[in-house]
N, C-alpha and C positions, 0 to 999 in steps of 0.2 A: 428373372428379378433375381435367380441367384448370383449370378455377375454384378450386378446393380449393387447387390447387398454387401457385395468382396468391395467394390471399388467405395462404397461408401465406409465400410471399415477403415481400407485403408488411407481414402482424406482424414480420419477422424485422429487416426493413429499419427499422422504425419504431423497433423496439427497442435495435438499432445508432445509430442519431442519437440517442435518447435516452441512451443509455448514453457517446457521442462528447460532448455540450452536457456531462454529468455529470461527466465528468472534468476540464475547463475548470474548471466551476464549484472542484470539490472542490481541484484546486493552486493555482488563484488565489486561496481565502479561504484555506487550511491550509498553504500552506507554511512560513510563519513559524514556526509550531509544529513542523513537522517538522524544520526546521535545527535549533532548541532539542536535540529527540527527539536528533539525529544527534551533537551535541557533548554531550548528558549521558551519551550509550552511551561516549564514550571513555575508555579504561581509565587513561590517562594524560595526564590534561586538564591544559593550562596553568594555571597562576594565575591569569591575566588570564579563563579561559575556561570557571571551573567553579562552576556555577551551583548555588545551595540549592535554586530551584523554577523552574517554567515562567515565571511572572511577571516575577520578579527577574532574570532570563535574556533576557527580553524587554526589560526598562529599558534592562538593562546594555549588550547590545549597541546599541542604541537610540543612550544617552547616549557610549560609550566606540568605538563606530566606525559609528554613523551608521543610519540607519532603512532605507536598500537594503540593508545587507548582509545583512537579512533577508530579503531575496529573490532572495540571492546563489547562481547556478547553476538557478535557473527556468526558463528559457524550453526547454533540449533537453526533461527532462520533460513541460511544460506540453505541447508540440509530441506527444509520444511517449504521452501518456494519452488522445489523441484515439482512434486507432485499436486501445489498450490496453484502452479502458473499453468502446470497442462491442464487441470481441471477447468481453469479458468478461460486460456483460448478455445478449447474445444468444447466449452458448454456454450459459449458466445459463438461460436459458428455454427451450431448444430443449431440451438434455438434460434440463431437468426434467418435461417435457412427456413426450420419449420414453421415459423410463425409468419413468414411474408411470402411463404409458396414461392420460395424462384431461390435460382441458386446463389446470389449473393447479397438479396435484402437491400440493395445499394440506395431507395427510394421508399425506404419504408421506414421511417423514424419509428412510428409506434414500437415495432420488431423488432428493432437496434435498440431501443431505451430498453423494452422488457429483457432481452437478451442479455443486456448488459448488466444488468440488474443481478438476474438470477445468476449469471456467472459469478460475480463480483462475491455475490452469498455464497458461493462453492468455495470460493477461495478463499474465503475468513474462516470458515470452517475447520477449514487446514490450519490457516494461518496464526490464527487466533492465541493459540497458548504459547506459541513460538513467541507474540508482539511484548506476549505479557514477559516473558522472561528476558525478551529483548529489552523490554525500558525501562525495567528494573536495574539492569546490568548497565545501558547507557546513562542514568544519571549519575551525577556529579556527587563520590562518597559511597561510591555503590558498595554494602558491604559483603557481595557474593564475591568467591574467587573464581567462579567458572561458572556457564550456561547450568551447567548439572546440577550443581552447588545449588543453584537458585532454585531450581524446578524444584530440587529435592528440597529444602525449605519451605520454599511455598505449599507444596502440596503435606508438608509435615504439621503447617501452624496455620494453612487459612484450608486448606482441603482445595480438590479439583475443582469445586467451583471458581475458584480464584481466578485461575484460567479462563473462563469463560462471563467472568463478571461485567466484564466491557463489549463483549456480543450483541448485545442490544443497540447498545450507541456504536457499536462498528458498525451494524447493519444500516441503522439510523443516517450513518456519515455515507455509507459506499454505494448504498442502495440510488440514490442521486446524482451520487459523485460514477457510478458506474452505467447509468444511465444518460448523464449528460457528456462525459468522455466521448463512451461509442458516437452520439449521435454527433454529437460536434467533427468529430475524425473523419465519418464517414460524411460525413455533408461537404466537407472538405476535400475528402478523395474522389467527389463526383465530380469537383472542378478541375483538378489535378490530376486524375489520375484513372480517368470514367471504364477504364480496359481492366481495371485492377491488376495489373501486371505490377513486378516488381521495379519501383523507383523509388531509390530509396531518398532522394531529394524530397518527392513528396509524401514519403511514409516520416520522416523527421519532422517535415514543417506540419502534415497535418499532428503528429503524434504532440508535438510542444505546446500548439496551442490547445488544444484539446486536454490535456493534461494540467496546463497551468489554470485554462480557467474555470475547471472541476473541480482544482486544489483551493482555489482563496475562497469561490464557494463553498464551500465544505470543513473550512476551517473552524468555526464555533467549536462544533461538535468535534471535530479532531483533538482540542483542546480539553473537552469532556472528558473524551477516551483517553487522552493521556494519564490525566487523573485517574480515571478509576482502574487505572494500569498500573501506574507506579502507586498510591497511597499515599503522596508526601507526608513525610512524619509534620512537619512545620503546620501544615495546610490542615493536617488532623486534628493538630494537638489547639489551634486555633478557632476552629469549628466544636471543638468538644464532639468529637467523633473517636469511636474503635474502628469506623472503617467505613466508605463511601458505595453505599451500593446503589443501580441505576444511573438512568440519562438525567430524572429530573434532582434529585438530588444535588448531583456532580452539574446541572446548571446553575443551581441554588448556589451551588457552594464558590461558583468561578465569580457569579454577580457578586457577592458578598464581600470575596474577595478584592475583585479588582474592579468589578463595573463593567460596564459594558467593551470596556478598551479589554477588559480579560480574554474576551473572546475572539480578538485577532492577535492573541500572542504567536509568536511562532509564523504565520502569516508569509513572509519575505523567504523563512527557512523551507514551509512546505512547499511554496509558489517554486522558489529554484532547484529544492529537490525533486518534484515531478514535473517538470518545465523537460530539465536533461534525460530522469530518467523513462517520461512515456516516449520521449523520442527514439529515447535506446531500445527500448522495448519494442515497438514495433517496427522500427528496420532490423533488427535482429529475429524478430518471430515472424515476416514477411519474406527474408531472407532464406532463412530455415524451411518455412512452409514451403517456399516457389521448389528449395533445393530438394526436399525429399520428395515431392509428387514429380520433378523433373527424372529424378533416377529413378522411384516407383514405374515409373511410364516405360 
């Protein structure tokens, strides 16, 4: 029993290390697309930041604001992604195994969806403050000099609660996102890679399809989350509010400002972010999980 416990701890540590590396790779590679998504979800964008496409937005920012602007606000979420992703993947692996009563949980979508929802909840508790700072740094004309300056200003003017104002909405987005994502990924893996060996092509394809579908389905709530995080000045003025608090007020505000169409803002950018992002994540994660496992053995 003691030997089995050591083996289980070793597996979890391998999954956590693989997840931490995955977080670093994902944020480093995909951050510019994430910045474009945030700007495209703005309800009252500046004329200079009103982009027709993701690629057009990248070119416009590069030419008018400089290439470094595409990475503005990256340091804090990059650091936070290390423990967040470690917790994300290790929670999923442990809970999937526990809830299914099997080693891989390959044919138990209920266990997979529950494990995925719990994993992304743990991830969000760690990442939410960093996401608030990140999105306020990403918007056009952001007044903050650095992530630290932004964090200090938020704490001084709005208090700690501002860092978690969007957390309930984030949970509402990511619980179904996590459930969909993991079930779709595991289902495709059942066909392409039933042995669960490392197979880059299957991980990339499964991750891309799962991430893209789940991202599109949860875009309306993501628009609300962006509004809660950024507290757009122009929107607050039109809505005659000092702050927008909670999911329902955010839903009402989005609808009043732009109707049903407002809930699809940034969908293409969100899907374009998640398709390569989840493909990269799964490939990197599975590679390092198997690498650490084989090295440990």
